C-alpha positions in Angstrom: 11.3 5.7 -25.4 9.3 5.5 -22.2 11.1 5.6 -18.8 9.9 2.7 -16.7 10.4 2.0 -13.0 10.1 -1.3 -11.4 7.3 -1.2 -8.8 8.8 -4.0 -6.6 11.4 -2.5 -4.2 13.2 -3.4 -1.1 13.2 -0.8 1.8 14.8 -0.5 5.2 14.1 1.5 8.2 17.3 2.8 9.9 17.3 5.3 12.7 13.8 6.4 11.7 14.6 6.9 8.0 12.9 4.8 5.3 15.6 4.0 2.7 16.2 2.0 -0.4 18.0 -1.3 0.3 19.9 -4.1 -1.4 20.7 -7.3 0.5 24.3 -8.3 0.3 26.1 -11.5 1.4 26.9 -12.3 5.0 23.9 -10.5 6.6 25.0 -7.1 5.1 22.6 -4.6 3.6 23.4 -1.6 1.4 21.0 1.2 2.3 20.7 4.6 0.5 18.6 7.7 0.3 18.7 11.4 -0.7 18.4 13.1 2.6 21.7 15.0 3.5 21.1 14.4 7.1 22.3 10.8 6.5 25.8 12.1 6.7 25.5 12.3 10.4 25.3 8.5 10.5 28.5 8.1 8.5 26.9 7.6 5.1 29.0 8.1 2.0 28.1 10.9 -0.4 27.7 9.9 -4.0 27.8 13.1 -6.1 27.7 11.1 -9.4 24.0 10.4 -8.8 21.4 13.0 -9.7 20.0 13.8 -7.1 23.0 13.2 -4.8 22.6 10.0 -2.8 24.0 8.9 0.5 24.8 5.2 1.1 26.2 2.9 3.7 26.6 -0.9 4.2 25.2 -2.0 7.6 24.7 -5.3 9.4 21.1 -6.6 9.1 20.5 -6.4 13.0 21.2 -2.6 12.9 17.9 -2.1 10.9 14.5 -1.5 12.5 12.8 -3.0 9.4 13.8 -4.6 6.1 11.0 -5.5 3.7 9.9 -5.9 0.1 7.0 -4.2 -1.5 5.1 -5.9 -4.3 2.2 -4.1 -6.1 -1.0 -5.7 -7.3 -4.2 -4.4 -9.1 -7.4 -5.6 -10.6 -8.0 -5.5 -14.4 -10.8 -7.1 -16.2 -12.0 -8.6 -13.0 -8.7 -10.5 -12.2 -5.8 -9.5 -10.0 -2.5 -9.1 -11.6 1.1 -8.5 -10.4 2.3 -5.0 -11.4 5.7 -5.3 -12.8 6.5 -1.7 -13.5 5.1 1.7 -14.4 5.6 4.9 -16.2 3.7 8.2 -16.0 0.5 6.8 -17.6 0.5 3.0 -17.5 1.3 0.0 -15.4 2.9 -3.2 -16.8 0.8 -6.0 -15.5 1.9 -9.6 -15.6 0.7 -13.1 -15.1 2.8 -16.2 -14.6 1.7 -19.7 -14.6 3.0 -23.1 -13.4 0.7 -25.6 -14.9 -0.6 -25.0 -18.5 -3.4 -27.5 -18.3 -4.7 -26.4 -14.8 -4.5 -22.7 -15.8 -5.5 -23.0 -19.5 -8.7 -20.9 -19.1 -6.8 -18.0 -17.5 -4.1 -18.2 -20.2 -6.7 -18.1 -22.9 -8.2 -14.9 -21.3 -4.8 -13.3 -21.1 -4.2 -14.0 -24.8 -7.7 -12.7 -25.7 -7.0 -9.5 -23.7 -3.9 -8.9 -25.8 -1.3 -9.9 -23.2 2.0 -10.8 -24.9 3.9 -13.9 -23.9 7.4 -12.6 -22.9 8.9 -15.7 -21.5 8.1 -19.4 -21.2 5.4 -19.1 -18.5 4.9 -15.4 -18.5 2.5 -12.8 -20.0 2.5 -9.0 -19.7 0.8 -6.0 -21.0 0.9 -2.2 -20.7 -2.4 -1.0 -19.3 -3.6 2.6 -18.7 -3.4 3.4 -15.0 -7.1 4.5 -15.1 -8.1 0.9 -15.9 -6.5 -0.6 -12.8 -8.6 -0.8 -9.7 -8.1 -2.1 -6.1 -4.3 -1.2 -6.2 -2.7 -2.8 -3.2 0.8 -3.2 -1.8 1.9 -6.4 -0.3 4.7 -6.1 2.3 7.1 -9.1 2.9 9.3 -9.0 6.0 12.9 -9.7 5.1 14.4 -8.9 8.6 13.2 -11.9 10.4 13.5 -14.6 7.7 
C-alpha cells in the first residue's frame, strides 16, 4: 500500500522557526517540529514519535505568522487542487457546486478517468511528471 501525505498543511512561525500547527479552541494553537533547539522555548519532548517531535500550545498572538498552504497544478490544460501525494504521483481533485453550470468540466473529468469519490467530488492519481505550473497558495490565518 502506498504511503500518502496530504499536501494541505497549516504552518506557524514562532521565534523564527517554521513549525507545523493545529488551531485549537479559544485562540490557542498547537505547534510542533523536530528541532531539539525548541526545548529552550519550553516545548514538550515526544519520544513516541519517530523522529522525536517537540510541541507546545501557545496563544495565537505569540505567533509571528499562521497560515495554510494549498497546492494546485495544471493537468490536461486545467488547474486542479492537489489533495495529496506519494513518491511518484499527486492526487488531483475537482469539486463542483452546480452540475448544470459545470457539466462540460464534469464530462471532461469523467472522460479523463477521474473517479467520483463523493457527491460533488472527483479525484485521480496522476504521475508527478504530468503536472505543470505547480503553485502554492498561502492563506493567512493569523489575522482572520
